[in-house]
C-alpha positions in Angstrom: -3.1 10.6 11.9 -4.7 10.9 9.1 -3.3 9.3 6.0 -4.2 11.8 2.8 -3.5 10.0 -0.8 -3.0 12.2 -3.8 -3.9 11.2 -7.1 -0.2 10.3 -8.0 -0.1 8.2 -4.7 -3.4 6.5 -5.9 -1.9 5.7 -9.8 1.0 4.6 -8.6 -0.5 2.1 -5.7 -3.0 1.2 -8.8 0.1 0.4 -11.3 1.6 -1.4 -8.4 -1.3 -3.7 -8.3 -1.3 -4.3 -12.2 2.1 -5.3 -12.2 1.4 -8.0 -9.5 -1.6 -9.3 -10.9 0.1 -9.4 -14.2 3.6 -10.8 -13.1 2.6 -12.5 -9.8 -0.9 -13.8 -10.2 -0.7 -16.0 -7.0 0.8 -13.6 -4.8 -0.8 -10.2 -5.5 -3.6 -10.0 -3.7 -1.7 -11.0 -0.6 0.8 -8.2 -1.1 -1.5 -5.4 -2.2 -3.4 -6.3 1.2 -0.1 -6.0 3.1 0.4 -2.9 1.5 -2.4 -1.4 2.4 -2.3 -2.9 5.6 0.9 -1.0 6.5 -0.2 2.6 5.0 -3.4 2.0 7.6 -0.7 1.3 10.4 1.3 4.2 9.7 -1.7 6.3 10.3 -2.4 4.2 13.2 1.3 4.8 15.0 3.2 7.3 13.1 5.7 7.3 15.7 6.5 3.7 15.3 8.4 4.7 12.0 10.9 6.7 14.5 12.2 3.3 16.2 
């Protein structure tokens, strides 16, 4: 399944990353990578959400 990003979703993701960088700089990059990884996985295996 293809993931389509709306402008507001991209803005939300950017806001989340900025918040993490400002408040949790030591883990912000890892959390951002994990979020993107999970979104990719949803696109690859959307039926996994039903389990």
